[in-house]
mmCIF file of the N, C-alpha and C atoms, coordinates in Angstrom:
data_MODEL
# 
_entry.id   MODEL 
# 
loop_
_atom_site.group_PDB 
_atom_site.id 
_atom_site.type_symbol 
_atom_site.label_atom_id 
_atom_site.label_alt_id 
_atom_site.label_comp_id 
_atom_site.label_asym_id 
_atom_site.label_entity_id 
_atom_site.label_seq_id 
_atom_site.pdbx_PDB_ins_code 
_atom_site.Cartn_x 
_atom_site.Cartn_y 
_atom_site.Cartn_z 
_atom_site.occupancy 
_atom_site.B_iso_or_equiv 
_atom_site.pdbx_formal_charge 
_atom_site.auth_seq_id 
_atom_site.auth_comp_id 
_atom_site.auth_asym_id 
_atom_site.auth_atom_id 
_atom_site.pdbx_PDB_model_num 
ATOM 1   N N  . LEU A 1 1  ? 24.801 -55.957  48.718 1.00 0.00 ? 1  LEU A N  1 
ATOM 2   C CA . LEU A 1 1  ? 24.694 -56.830  47.556 1.00 0.00 ? 1  LEU A CA 1 
ATOM 3   C C  . LEU A 1 1  ? 25.802 -57.869  47.528 1.00 0.00 ? 1  LEU A C  1 
ATOM 4   N N  . ASP A 1 2  ? 26.955 -57.527  48.108 1.00 0.00 ? 2  ASP A N  1 
ATOM 5   C CA . ASP A 1 2  ? 28.051 -58.494  48.148 1.00 0.00 ? 2  ASP A CA 1 
ATOM 6   C C  . ASP A 1 2  ? 27.662 -59.731  48.947 1.00 0.00 ? 2  ASP A C  1 
ATOM 7   N N  . ALA A 1 3  ? 26.929 -59.524  50.039 1.00 0.00 ? 3  ALA A N  1 
ATOM 8   C CA . ALA A 1 3  ? 26.500 -60.661  50.860 1.00 0.00 ? 3  ALA A CA 1 
ATOM 9   C C  . ALA A 1 3  ? 25.569 -61.573  50.068 1.00 0.00 ? 3  ALA A C  1 
ATOM 10  N N  . VAL A 1 4  ? 24.673 -60.986  49.290 1.00 0.00 ? 4  VAL A N  1 
ATOM 11  C CA . VAL A 1 4  ? 23.762 -61.776  48.457 1.00 0.00 ? 4  VAL A CA 1 
ATOM 12  C C  . VAL A 1 4  ? 24.551 -62.544  47.412 1.00 0.00 ? 4  VAL A C  1 
ATOM 13  N N  . ARG A 1 5  ? 25.498 -61.885  46.769 1.00 0.00 ? 5  ARG A N  1 
ATOM 14  C CA . ARG A 1 5  ? 26.319 -62.539  45.752 1.00 0.00 ? 5  ARG A CA 1 
ATOM 15  C C  . ARG A 1 5  ? 27.104 -63.708  46.359 1.00 0.00 ? 5  ARG A C  1 
ATOM 16  N N  . GLU A 1 6  ? 27.656 -63.502  47.538 1.00 0.00 ? 6  GLU A N  1 
ATOM 17  C CA . GLU A 1 6  ? 28.410 -64.568  48.200 1.00 0.00 ? 6  GLU A CA 1 
ATOM 18  C C  . GLU A 1 6  ? 27.507 -65.746  48.532 1.00 0.00 ? 6  GLU A C  1 
ATOM 19  N N  . GLN A 1 7  ? 26.284 -65.467  48.987 1.00 0.00 ? 7  GLN A N  1 
ATOM 20  C CA . GLN A 1 7  ? 25.346 -66.547  49.281 1.00 0.00 ? 7  GLN A CA 1 
ATOM 21  C C  . GLN A 1 7  ? 24.957 -67.293  48.008 1.00 0.00 ? 7  GLN A C  1 
ATOM 22  N N  . GLN A 1 8  ? 24.766 -66.565  46.912 1.00 0.00 ? 8  GLN A N  1 
ATOM 23  C CA . GLN A 1 8  ? 24.446 -67.211  45.637 1.00 0.00 ? 8  GLN A CA 1 
ATOM 24  C C  . GLN A 1 8  ? 25.580 -68.135  45.209 1.00 0.00 ? 8  GLN A C  1 
ATOM 25  N N  . GLU A 1 9  ? 26.804 -67.650  45.338 1.00 0.00 ? 9  GLU A N  1 
ATOM 26  C CA . GLU A 1 9  ? 27.958 -68.455  44.942 1.00 0.00 ? 9  GLU A CA 1 
ATOM 27  C C  . GLU A 1 9  ? 28.099 -69.684  45.833 1.00 0.00 ? 9  GLU A C  1 
ATOM 28  N N  . GLU A 1 10 ? 27.876 -69.517  47.133 1.00 0.00 ? 10 GLU A N  1 
ATOM 29  C CA . GLU A 1 10 ? 27.965 -70.650  48.049 1.00 0.00 ? 10 GLU A CA 1 
ATOM 30  C C  . GLU A 1 10 ? 26.895 -71.689  47.730 1.00 0.00 ? 10 GLU A C  1 
ATOM 31  N N  . LEU A 1 11 ? 25.679 -71.226  47.452 1.00 0.00 ? 11 LEU A N  1 
ATOM 32  C CA . LEU A 1 11 ? 24.591 -72.126  47.092 1.00 0.00 ? 11 LEU A CA 1 
ATOM 33  C C  . LEU A 1 11 ? 24.911 -72.859  45.795 1.00 0.00 ? 11 LEU A C  1 
ATOM 34  N N  . MET A 1 12 ? 25.449 -72.150  44.821 1.00 0.00 ? 12 MET A N  1 
ATOM 35  C CA . MET A 1 12 ? 25.813 -72.764  43.547 1.00 0.00 ? 12 MET A CA 1 
ATOM 36  C C  . MET A 1 12 ? 26.893 -73.827  43.755 1.00 0.00 ? 12 MET A C  1 
ATOM 37  N N  . ARG A 1 13 ? 27.929 -73.498  44.539 1.00 0.00 ? 13 ARG A N  1 
ATOM 38  C CA . ARG A 1 13 ? 29.002 -74.469  44.797 1.00 0.00 ? 13 ARG A CA 1 
ATOM 39  C C  . ARG A 1 13 ? 28.465 -75.714  45.491 1.00 0.00 ? 13 ARG A C  1 
ATOM 40  N N  . LEU A 1 14 ? 27.619 -75.521  46.495 1.00 0.00 ? 14 LEU A N  1 
ATOM 41  C CA . LEU A 1 14 ? 27.051 -76.655  47.211 1.00 0.00 ? 14 LEU A CA 1 
ATOM 42  C C  . LEU A 1 14 ? 26.211 -77.510  46.277 1.00 0.00 ? 14 LEU A C  1 
ATOM 43  N N  . HIS A 1 15 ? 25.404 -76.872  45.442 1.00 0.00 ? 15 HIS A N  1 
ATOM 44  C CA . HIS A 1 15 ? 24.560 -77.607  44.498 1.00 0.00 ? 15 HIS A CA 1 
ATOM 45  C C  . HIS A 1 15 ? 25.413 -78.476  43.569 1.00 0.00 ? 15 HIS A C  1 
ATOM 46  N N  . PHE A 1 16 ? 26.461 -77.894  42.978 1.00 0.00 ? 16 PHE A N  1 
ATOM 47  C CA . PHE A 1 16 ? 27.303 -78.655  42.065 1.00 0.00 ? 16 PHE A CA 1 
ATOM 48  C C  . PHE A 1 16 ? 28.119 -79.713  42.792 1.00 0.00 ? 16 PHE A C  1 
ATOM 49  N N  . GLU A 1 17 ? 28.543 -79.417  44.010 1.00 0.00 ? 17 GLU A N  1 
ATOM 50  C CA . GLU A 1 17 ? 29.291 -80.394  44.799 1.00 0.00 ? 17 GLU A CA 1 
ATOM 51  C C  . GLU A 1 17 ? 28.424 -81.619  45.092 1.00 0.00 ? 17 GLU A C  1 
ATOM 52  N N  . LEU A 1 18 ? 27.179 -81.379  45.495 1.00 0.00 ? 18 LEU A N  1 
ATOM 53  C CA . LEU A 1 18 ? 26.270 -82.489  45.772 1.00 0.00 ? 18 LEU A CA 1 
ATOM 54  C C  . LEU A 1 18 ? 25.915 -83.236  44.495 1.00 0.00 ? 18 LEU A C  1 
ATOM 55  N N  . ASP A 1 19 ? 25.737 -82.512  43.403 1.00 0.00 ? 19 ASP A N  1 
ATOM 56  C CA . ASP A 1 19 ? 25.442 -83.155  42.125 1.00 0.00 ? 19 ASP A CA 1 
ATOM 57  C C  . ASP A 1 19 ? 26.605 -84.038  41.683 1.00 0.00 ? 19 ASP A C  1 
ATOM 58  N N  . ASN A 1 20 ? 27.826 -83.540  41.820 1.00 0.00 ? 20 ASN A N  1 
ATOM 59  C CA . ASN A 1 20 ? 28.997 -84.337  41.455 1.00 0.00 ? 20 ASN A CA 1 
ATOM 60  C C  . ASN A 1 20 ? 29.121 -85.570  42.332 1.00 0.00 ? 20 ASN A C  1 
ATOM 61  N N  . LYS A 1 21 ? 28.781 -85.431  43.608 1.00 0.00 ? 21 LYS A N  1 
ATOM 62  C CA . LYS A 1 21 ? 28.831 -86.570  44.511 1.00 0.00 ? 21 LYS A CA 1 
ATOM 63  C C  . LYS A 1 21 ? 27.841 -87.639  44.063 1.00 0.00 ? 21 LYS A C  1 
ATOM 64  N N  . MET A 1 22 ? 26.633 -87.202  43.668 1.00 0.00 ? 22 MET A N  1 
ATOM 65  C CA . MET A 1 22 ? 25.619 -88.142  43.184 1.00 0.00 ? 22 MET A CA 1 
ATOM 66  C C  . MET A 1 22 ? 26.053 -88.784  41.874 1.00 0.00 ? 22 MET A C  1 
ATOM 67  N N  . GLN A 1 23 ? 26.610 -87.994  40.955 1.00 0.00 ? 23 GLN A N  1 
ATOM 68  C CA . GLN A 1 23 ? 27.073 -88.529  39.673 1.00 0.00 ? 23 GLN A CA 1 
ATOM 69  C C  . GLN A 1 23 ? 28.163 -89.569  39.897 1.00 0.00 ? 23 GLN A C  1 
ATOM 70  N N  . GLY A 1 24 ? 29.070 -89.278  40.816 1.00 0.00 ? 24 GLY A N  1 
ATOM 71  C CA . GLY A 1 24 ? 30.155 -90.204  41.108 1.00 0.00 ? 24 GLY A CA 1 
ATOM 72  C C  . GLY A 1 24 ? 29.657 -91.494  41.717 1.00 0.00 ? 24 GLY A C  1 
ATOM 73  N N  . THR A 1 25 ? 28.557 -91.428  42.446 1.00 0.00 ? 25 THR A N  1 
ATOM 74  C CA . THR A 1 25 ? 28.013 -92.615  43.093 1.00 0.00 ? 25 THR A CA 1 
ATOM 75  C C  . THR A 1 25 ? 27.224 -93.468  42.119 1.00 0.00 ? 25 THR A C  1 
ATOM 76  N N  . THR A 1 26 ? 26.403 -92.823  41.301 1.00 0.00 ? 26 THR A N  1 
ATOM 77  C CA . THR A 1 26 ? 25.535 -93.606  40.428 1.00 0.00 ? 26 THR A CA 1 
ATOM 78  C C  . THR A 1 26 ? 26.099 -93.778  39.028 1.00 0.00 ? 26 THR A C  1 
ATOM 79  N N  . GLY A 1 27 ? 26.575 -92.711  38.424 1.00 0.00 ? 27 GLY A N  1 
ATOM 80  C CA . GLY A 1 27 ? 27.050 -92.790  37.047 1.00 0.00 ? 27 GLY A CA 1 
ATOM 81  C C  . GLY A 1 27 ? 25.923 -93.259  36.145 1.00 0.00 ? 27 GLY A C  1 
ATOM 82  N N  . PRO A 1 28 ? 26.232 -93.600  34.896 1.00 0.00 ? 28 PRO A N  1 
ATOM 83  C CA . PRO A 1 28 ? 25.206 -94.169  34.030 1.00 0.00 ? 28 PRO A CA 1 
ATOM 84  C C  . PRO A 1 28 ? 24.716 -95.493  34.621 1.00 0.00 ? 28 PRO A C  1 
ATOM 85  N N  . ILE A 1 29 ? 23.425 -95.736  34.619 1.00 0.00 ? 29 ILE A N  1 
ATOM 86  C CA . ILE A 1 29 ? 22.857 -96.925  35.245 1.00 0.00 ? 29 ILE A CA 1 
ATOM 87  C C  . ILE A 1 29 ? 23.060 -98.135  34.337 1.00 0.00 ? 29 ILE A C  1 
ATOM 88  N N  . SER A 1 30 ? 24.027 -98.968  34.688 1.00 0.00 ? 30 SER A N  1 
ATOM 89  C CA . SER A 1 30 ? 24.260 -100.222 33.977 1.00 0.00 ? 30 SER A CA 1 
ATOM 90  C C  . SER A 1 30 ? 25.209 -101.070 34.807 1.00 0.00 ? 30 SER A C  1 
ATOM 91  N N  . GLY A 1 31 ? 25.010 -102.382 34.802 1.00 0.00 ? 31 GLY A N  1 
ATOM 92  C CA . GLY A 1 31 ? 25.906 -103.310 35.482 1.00 0.00 ? 31 GLY A CA 1 
ATOM 93  C C  . GLY A 1 31 ? 26.197 -102.949 36.922 1.00 0.00 ? 31 GLY A C  1 
ATOM 94  N N  . ARG A 1 32 ? 27.470 -102.734 37.202 1.00 0.00 ? 32 ARG A N  1 
ATOM 95  C CA . ARG A 1 32 ? 27.931 -102.437 38.560 1.00 0.00 ? 32 ARG A CA 1 
ATOM 96  C C  . ARG A 1 32 ? 27.292 -101.164 39.091 1.00 0.00 ? 32 ARG A C  1 
ATOM 97  N N  . ASN A 1 33 ? 27.092 -100.190 38.229 1.00 0.00 ? 33 ASN A N  1 
ATOM 98  C CA . ASN A 1 33 ? 26.482 -98.932  38.663 1.00 0.00 ? 33 ASN A CA 1 
ATOM 99  C C  . ASN A 1 33 ? 25.045 -99.130  39.141 1.00 0.00 ? 33 ASN A C  1 
ATOM 100 N N  . ARG A 1 34 ? 24.366 -100.130 38.608 1.00 0.00 ? 34 ARG A N  1 
ATOM 101 C CA . ARG A 1 34 ? 22.999 -100.410 39.050 1.00 0.00 ? 34 ARG A CA 1 
ATOM 102 C C  . ARG A 1 34 ? 22.997 -100.819 40.520 1.00 0.00 ? 34 ARG A C  1 
ATOM 103 N N  . GLN A 1 35 ? 24.004 -101.620 40.911 1.00 0.00 ? 35 GLN A N  1 
ATOM 104 C CA . GLN A 1 35 ? 24.116 -102.023 42.317 1.00 0.00 ? 35 GLN A CA 1 
ATOM 105 C C  . GLN A 1 35 ? 24.384 -100.812 43.200 1.00 0.00 ? 35 GLN A C  1 
ATOM 106 N N  . GLN A 1 36 ? 25.248 -99.916  42.750 1.00 0.00 ? 36 GLN A N  1 
ATOM 107 C CA . GLN A 1 36 ? 25.525 -98.706  43.521 1.00 0.00 ? 36 GLN A CA 1 
ATOM 108 C C  . GLN A 1 36 ? 24.278 -97.841  43.639 1.00 0.00 ? 36 GLN A C  1 
ATOM 109 N N  . ALA A 1 37 ? 23.508 -97.769  42.578 1.00 0.00 ? 37 ALA A N  1 
ATOM 110 C CA . ALA A 1 37 ? 22.278 -96.974  42.609 1.00 0.00 ? 37 ALA A CA 1 
ATOM 111 C C  . ALA A 1 37 ? 21.291 -97.561  43.609 1.00 0.00 ? 37 ALA A C  1 
ATOM 112 N N  . ARG A 1 38 ? 21.204 -98.883  43.665 1.00 0.00 ? 38 ARG A N  1 
ATOM 113 C CA . ARG A 1 38 ? 20.316 -99.528  44.638 1.00 0.00 ? 38 ARG A CA 1 
ATOM 114 C C  . ARG A 1 38 ? 20.751 -99.210  46.061 1.00 0.00 ? 38 ARG A C  1 
ATOM 115 N N  . ARG A 1 39 ? 22.071 -99.269  46.288 1.00 0.00 ? 39 ARG A N  1 
ATOM 116 C CA . ARG A 1 39 ? 22.581 -98.942  47.626 1.00 0.00 ? 39 ARG A CA 1 
ATOM 117 C C  . ARG A 1 39 ? 22.241 -97.508  47.997 1.00 0.00 ? 39 ARG A C  1 
ATOM 118 N N  . LEU A 1 40 ? 22.338 -96.634  47.032 1.00 0.00 ? 40 LEU A N  1 
ATOM 119 C CA . LEU A 1 40 ? 22.041 -95.222  47.276 1.00 0.00 ? 40 LEU A CA 1 
ATOM 120 C C  . LEU A 1 40 ? 20.599 -95.036  47.727 1.00 0.00 ? 40 LEU A C  1 
ATOM 121 N N  . LEU A 1 41 ? 19.706 -95.837  47.189 1.00 0.00 ? 41 LEU A N  1 
ATOM 122 C CA . LEU A 1 41 ? 18.295 -95.717  47.528 1.00 0.00 ? 41 LEU A CA 1 
ATOM 123 C C  . LEU A 1 41 ? 17.951 -96.354  48.864 1.00 0.00 ? 41 LEU A C  1 
ATOM 124 N N  . MET A 1 42 ? 18.884 -97.065  49.434 1.00 0.00 ? 42 MET A N  1 
ATOM 125 C CA . MET A 1 42 ? 18.649 -97.663  50.739 1.00 0.00 ? 42 MET A CA 1 
ATOM 126 C C  . MET A 1 42 ? 18.541 -96.561  51.788 1.00 0.00 ? 42 MET A C  1 
ATOM 127 N N  . GLU A 1 43 ? 18.205 -96.950  52.985 1.00 0.00 ? 43 GLU A N  1 
ATOM 128 C CA . GLU A 1 43 ? 17.930 -95.983  54.058 1.00 0.00 ? 43 GLU A CA 1 
ATOM 129 C C  . GLU A 1 43 ? 19.037 -94.955  54.251 1.00 0.00 ? 43 GLU A C  1 
ATOM 130 N N  . GLU A 1 44 ? 20.268 -95.372  54.285 1.00 0.00 ? 44 GLU A N  1 
ATOM 131 C CA . GLU A 1 44 ? 21.369 -94.424  54.489 1.00 0.00 ? 44 GLU A CA 1 
ATOM 132 C C  . GLU A 1 44 ? 21.438 -93.410  53.355 1.00 0.00 ? 44 GLU A C  1 
ATOM 133 N N  . GLY A 1 45 ? 21.248 -93.885  52.142 1.00 0.00 ? 45 GLY A N  1 
ATOM 134 C CA . GLY A 1 45 ? 21.257 -92.987  50.992 1.00 0.00 ? 45 GLY A CA 1 
ATOM 135 C C  . GLY A 1 45 ? 20.124 -91.977  51.058 1.00 0.00 ? 45 GLY A C  1 
ATOM 136 N N  . ARG A 1 46 ? 18.957 -92.440  51.498 1.00 0.00 ? 46 ARG A N  1 
ATOM 137 C CA . ARG A 1 46 ? 17.820 -91.534  51.634 1.00 0.00 ? 46 ARG A CA 1 
ATOM 138 C C  . ARG A 1 46 ? 18.072 -90.486  52.710 1.00 0.00 ? 46 ARG A C  1 
ATOM 139 N N  . LYS A 1 47 ? 18.681 -90.908  53.815 1.00 0.00 ? 47 LYS A N  1 
ATOM 140 C CA . LYS A 1 47 ? 18.987 -89.955  54.887 1.00 0.00 ? 47 LYS A CA 1 
ATOM 141 C C  . LYS A 1 47 ? 19.976 -88.903  54.397 1.00 0.00 ? 47 LYS A C  1 
ATOM 142 N N  . THR A 1 48 ? 20.986 -89.341  53.670 1.00 0.00 ? 48 THR A N  1 
ATOM 143 C CA . THR A 1 48 ? 21.979 -88.404  53.141 1.00 0.00 ? 48 THR A CA 1 
ATOM 144 C C  . THR A 1 48 ? 21.332 -87.443  52.155 1.00 0.00 ? 48 THR A C  1 
ATOM 145 N N  . SER A 1 49 ? 20.509 -87.967  51.268 1.00 0.00 ? 49 SER A N  1 
ATOM 146 C CA . SER A 1 49 ? 19.825 -87.115  50.289 1.00 0.00 ? 49 SER A CA 1 
ATOM 147 C C  . SER A 1 49 ? 18.917 -86.110  50.979 1.00 0.00 ? 49 SER A C  1 
ATOM 148 N N  . LYS A 1 50 ? 18.208 -86.567  52.009 1.00 0.00 ? 50 LYS A N  1 
ATOM 149 C CA . LYS A 1 50 ? 17.319 -85.669  52.751 1.00 0.00 ? 50 LYS A CA 1 
ATOM 150 C C  . LYS A 1 50 ? 18.118 -84.558  53.427 1.00 0.00 ? 50 LYS A C  1 
ATOM 151 N N  . SER A 1 51 ? 19.247 -84.929  54.010 1.00 0.00 ? 51 SER A N  1 
ATOM 152 C CA . SER A 1 51 ? 20.104 -83.937  54.665 1.00 0.00 ? 51 SER A CA 1 
ATOM 153 C C  . SER A 1 51 ? 20.652 -82.936  53.652 1.00 0.00 ? 51 SER A C  1 
ATOM 154 N N  . ASN A 1 52 ? 21.106 -83.439  52.500 1.00 0.00 ? 52 ASN A N  1 
ATOM 155 C CA . ASN A 1 52 ? 21.638 -82.559  51.455 1.00 0.00 ? 52 ASN A CA 1 
ATOM 156 C C  . ASN A 1 52 ? 20.566 -81.596  50.957 1.00 0.00 ? 52 ASN A C  1 
ATOM 157 N N  . LEU A 1 53 ? 19.381 -82.113  50.737 1.00 0.00 ? 53 LEU A N  1 
ATOM 158 C CA . LEU A 1 53 ? 18.282 -81.269  50.263 1.00 0.00 ? 53 LEU A CA 1 
ATOM 159 C C  . LEU A 1 53 ? 17.910 -80.229  51.313 1.00 0.00 ? 53 LEU A C  1 
ATOM 160 N N  . SER A 1 54 ? 17.896 -80.645  52.565 1.00 0.00 ? 54 SER A N  1 
ATOM 161 C CA . SER A 1 54 ? 17.593 -79.712  53.652 1.00 0.00 ? 54 SER A CA 1 
ATOM 162 C C  . SER A 1 54 ? 18.612 -78.580  53.699 1.00 0.00 ? 54 SER A C  1 
ATOM 163 N N  . THR A 1 55 ? 19.885 -78.919  53.534 1.00 0.00 ? 55 THR A N  1 
ATOM 164 C CA . THR A 1 55 ? 20.940 -77.905  53.523 1.00 0.00 ? 55 THR A CA 1 
ATOM 165 C C  . THR A 1 55 ? 20.733 -76.928  52.373 1.00 0.00 ? 55 THR A C  1 
ATOM 166 N N  . LEU A 1 56 ? 20.448 -77.451  51.186 1.00 0.00 ? 56 LEU A N  1 
ATOM 167 C CA . LEU A 1 56 ? 20.211 -76.579  50.032 1.00 0.00 ? 56 LEU A CA 1 
ATOM 168 C C  . LEU A 1 56 ? 19.015 -75.659  50.258 1.00 0.00 ? 56 LEU A C  1 
ATOM 169 N N  . VAL A 1 57 ? 17.934 -76.203  50.775 1.00 0.00 ? 57 VAL A N  1 
ATOM 170 C CA . VAL A 1 57 ? 16.730 -75.402  50.998 1.00 0.00 ? 57 VAL A CA 1 
ATOM 171 C C  . VAL A 1 57 ? 16.982 -74.322  52.048 1.00 0.00 ? 57 VAL A C  1 
ATOM 172 N N  . ASN A 1 58 ? 17.690 -74.674  53.122 1.00 0.00 ? 58 ASN A N  1 
ATOM 173 C CA . ASN A 1 58 ? 18.000 -73.677  54.155 1.00 0.00 ? 58 ASN A CA 1 
ATOM 174 C C  . ASN A 1 58 ? 18.840 -72.540  53.592 1.00 0.00 ? 58 ASN A C  1 
ATOM 175 N N  . LYS A 1 59 ? 19.824 -72.877  52.774 1.00 0.00 ? 59 LYS A N  1 
ATOM 176 C CA . LYS A 1 59 ? 20.668 -71.841  52.183 1.00 0.00 ? 59 LYS A CA 1 
ATOM 177 C C  . LYS A 1 59 ? 19.873 -70.997  51.186 1.00 0.00 ? 59 LYS A C  1 
ATOM 178 N N  . LEU A 1 60 ? 18.976 -71.623  50.453 1.00 0.00 ? 60 LEU A N  1 
ATOM 179 C CA . LEU A 1 60 ? 18.128 -70.882  49.520 1.00 0.00 ? 60 LEU A CA 1 
ATOM 180 C C  . LEU A 1 60 ? 17.193 -69.929  50.268 1.00 0.00 ? 60 LEU A C  1 
ATOM 181 N N  . GLU A 1 61 ? 16.651 -70.386  51.393 1.00 0.00 ? 61 GLU A N  1 
ATOM 182 C CA . GLU A 1 61 ? 15.803 -69.511  52.208 1.00 0.00 ? 61 GLU A CA 1 
ATOM 183 C C  . GLU A 1 61 ? 16.594 -68.314  52.726 1.00 0.00 ? 61 GLU A C  1 
ATOM 184 N N  . ALA A 1 62 ? 17.818 -68.561  53.181 1.00 0.00 ? 62 ALA A N  1 
ATOM 185 C CA . ALA A 1 62 ? 18.662 -67.464  53.675 1.00 0.00 ? 62 ALA A CA 1 
ATOM 186 C C  . ALA A 1 62 ? 18.958 -66.473  52.552 1.00 0.00 ? 62 ALA A C  1 
ATOM 187 N N  . LEU A 1 63 ? 19.235 -66.995  51.365 1.00 0.00 ? 63 LEU A N  1 
ATOM 188 C CA . LEU A 1 63 ? 19.490 -66.134  50.213 1.00 0.00 ? 63 LEU A CA 1 
ATOM 189 C C  . LEU A 1 63 ? 18.253 -65.303  49.874 1.00 0.00 ? 63 LEU A C  1 
ATOM 190 N N  . SER A 1 64 ? 17.100 -65.928  49.856 1.00 0.00 ? 64 SER A N  1 
ATOM 191 C CA . SER A 1 64 ? 15.854 -65.209  49.554 1.00 0.00 ? 64 SER A CA 1 
ATOM 192 C C  . SER A 1 64 ? 15.607 -64.103  50.571 1.00 0.00 ? 64 SER A C  1 
ATOM 193 N N  . HIS A 1 65 ? 15.845 -64.405  51.832 1.00 0.00 ? 65 HIS A N  1 
ATOM 194 C CA . HIS A 1 65 ? 15.661 -63.396  52.876 1.00 0.00 ? 65 HIS A CA 1 
ATOM 195 C C  . HIS A 1 65 ? 16.622 -62.226  52.665 1.00 0.00 ? 65 HIS A C  1 
ATOM 196 N N  . SER A 1 66 ? 17.873 -62.526  52.366 1.00 0.00 ? 66 SER A N  1 
ATOM 197 C CA . SER A 1 66 ? 18.860 -61.461  52.137 1.00 0.00 ? 66 SER A CA 1 
ATOM 198 C C  . SER A 1 66 ? 18.464 -60.579  50.962 1.00 0.00 ? 66 SER A C  1 
ATOM 199 N N  . MET A 1 67 ? 17.964 -61.202  49.905 1.00 0.00 ? 67 MET A N  1 
ATOM 200 C CA . MET A 1 67 ? 17.539 -60.432  48.739 1.00 0.00 ? 67 MET A CA 1 
ATOM 201 C C  . MET A 1 67 ? 16.340 -59.550  49.088 1.00 0.00 ? 67 MET A C  1 
ATOM 202 N N  . TYR A 1 68 ? 15.433 -60.065  49.886 1.00 0.00 ? 68 TYR A N  1 
ATOM 203 C CA . TYR A 1 68 ? 14.264 -59.298  50.303 1.00 0.00 ? 68 TYR A CA 1 
ATOM 204 C C  . TYR A 1 68 ? 14.688 -58.086  51.135 1.00 0.00 ? 68 TYR A C  1 
ATOM 205 N N  . VAL A 1 69 ? 15.622 -58.300  52.053 1.00 0.00 ? 69 VAL A N  1 
ATOM 206 C CA . VAL A 1 69 ? 16.124 -57.199  52.878 1.00 0.00 ? 69 VAL A CA 1 
ATOM 207 C C  . VAL A 1 69 ? 16.783 -56.143  51.997 1.00 0.00 ? 69 VAL A C  1 
ATOM 208 N N  . GLN A 1 70 ? 17.553 -56.581  51.001 1.00 0.00 ? 70 GLN A N  1 
ATOM 209 C CA . GLN A 1 70 ? 18.186 -55.632  50.081 1.00 0.00 ? 70 GLN A CA 1 
ATOM 210 C C  . GLN A 1 70 ? 17.137 -54.823  49.323 1.00 0.00 ? 70 GLN A C  1 
ATOM 211 N N  . LEU A 1 71 ? 16.070 -55.486  48.893 1.00 0.00 ? 71 LEU A N  1 
ATOM 212 C CA . LEU A 1 71 ? 14.992 -54.793  48.183 1.00 0.00 ? 71 LEU A CA 1 
ATOM 213 C C  . LEU A 1 71 ? 14.331 -53.749  49.077 1.00 0.00 ? 71 LEU A C  1 
ATOM 214 N N  . LEU A 1 72 ? 14.070 -54.113  50.328 1.00 0.00 ? 72 LEU A N  1 
ATOM 215 C CA . LEU A 1 72 ? 13.469 -53.154  51.257 1.00 0.00 ? 72 LEU A CA 1 
ATOM 216 C C  . LEU A 1 72 ? 14.377 -51.951  51.470 1.00 0.00 ? 72 LEU A C  1 
ATOM 217 N N  . ASP A 1 73 ? 15.673 -52.199  51.600 1.00 0.00 ? 73 ASP A N  1 
ATOM 218 C CA . ASP A 1 73 ? 16.627 -51.096  51.745 1.00 0.00 ? 73 ASP A CA 1 
ATOM 219 C C  . ASP A 1 73 ? 16.619 -50.203  50.507 1.00 0.00 ? 73 ASP A C  1 
ATOM 220 N N  . PHE A 1 74 ? 16.578 -50.821  49.340 1.00 0.00 ? 74 PHE A N  1 
ATOM 221 C CA . PHE A 1 74 ? 16.556 -50.072  48.086 1.00 0.00 ? 74 PHE A CA 1 
ATOM 222 C C  . PHE A 1 74 ? 15.297 -49.206  48.006 1.00 0.00 ? 74 PHE A C  1 
ATOM 223 N N  . GLN A 1 75 ? 14.160 -49.790  48.384 1.00 0.00 ? 75 GLN A N  1 
ATOM 224 C CA . GLN A 1 75 ? 12.901 -49.040  48.362 1.00 0.00 ? 75 GLN A CA 1 
ATOM 225 C C  . GLN A 1 75 ? 12.937 -47.864  49.328 1.00 0.00 ? 75 GLN A C  1 
ATOM 226 N N  . ARG A 1 76 ? 13.576 -48.069  50.463 1.00 0.00 ? 76 ARG A N  1 
ATOM 227 C CA . ARG A 1 76 ? 13.660 -47.001  51.457 1.00 0.00 ? 76 ARG A CA 1 
ATOM 228 C C  . ARG A 1 76 ? 14.524 -45.851  50.947 1.00 0.00 ? 76 ARG A C  1 
ATOM 229 N N  . VAL A 1 77 ? 15.625 -46.191  50.268 1.00 0.00 ? 77 VAL A N  1 
ATOM 230 C CA . VAL A 1 77 ? 16.557 -45.173  49.785 1.00 0.00 ? 77 VAL A CA 1 
ATOM 231 C C  . VAL A 1 77 ? 16.039 -44.492  48.524 1.00 0.00 ? 77 VAL A C  1 
ATOM 232 N N  . PHE A 1 78 ? 15.422 -45.273  47.637 1.00 0.00 ? 78 PHE A N  1 
ATOM 233 C CA . PHE A 1 78 ? 14.940 -44.739  46.353 1.00 0.00 ? 78 PHE A CA 1 
ATOM 234 C C  . PHE A 1 78 ? 13.445 -45.025  46.178 1.00 0.00 ? 78 PHE A C  1 
ATOM 235 N N  . PRO A 1 79 ? 12.590 -44.430  46.974 1.00 0.00 ? 79 PRO A N  1 
ATOM 236 C CA . PRO A 1 79 ? 11.158 -44.751  46.902 1.00 0.00 ? 79 PRO A CA 1 
ATOM 237 C C  . PRO A 1 79 ? 10.513 -44.388  45.570 1.00 0.00 ? 79 PRO A C  1 
ATOM 238 N N  . SER A 1 80 ? 11.032 -43.409  44.881 1.00 0.00 ? 80 SER A N  1 
ATOM 239 C CA . SER A 1 80 ? 10.398 -42.976  43.630 1.00 0.00 ? 80 SER A CA 1 
ATOM 240 C C  . SER A 1 80 ? 10.716 -43.899  42.457 1.00 0.00 ? 80 SER A C  1 
ATOM 241 N N  . LEU A 1 81 ? 11.710 -44.774  42.588 1.00 0.00 ? 81 LEU A N  1 
ATOM 242 C CA . LEU A 1 81 ? 12.085 -45.656  41.476 1.00 0.00 ? 81 LEU A CA 1 
ATOM 243 C C  . LEU A 1 81 ? 11.206 -46.895  41.383 1.00 0.00 ? 81 LEU A C  1 
ATOM 244 N N  . LEU A 1 82 ? 10.561 -47.244  42.448 1.00 0.00 ? 82 LEU A N  1 
ATOM 245 C CA . LEU A 1 82 ? 9.723  -48.441  42.422 1.00 0.00 ? 82 LEU A CA 1 
ATOM 246 C C  . LEU A 1 82 ? 8.307  -48.067  42.499 1.00 0.00 ? 82 LEU A C  1 
# 
């Protein structure tokens, strides 16, 4: 269970880190921030966003797999509880 908890925490940190990076880049959309938002939507911004999303999804898949393995172990040890 510690491994699952660590993966959850890592996923949470990555999610907030990427969110903060996006907030810092765009901020509220007005004036100068509108120009930054447009730049973000350009090809480089899309590639970065795609990479960030891919990283999050891969980590989420790993977490889901770990949780599934833990459930199978639990079922094997305590078959009468489930």
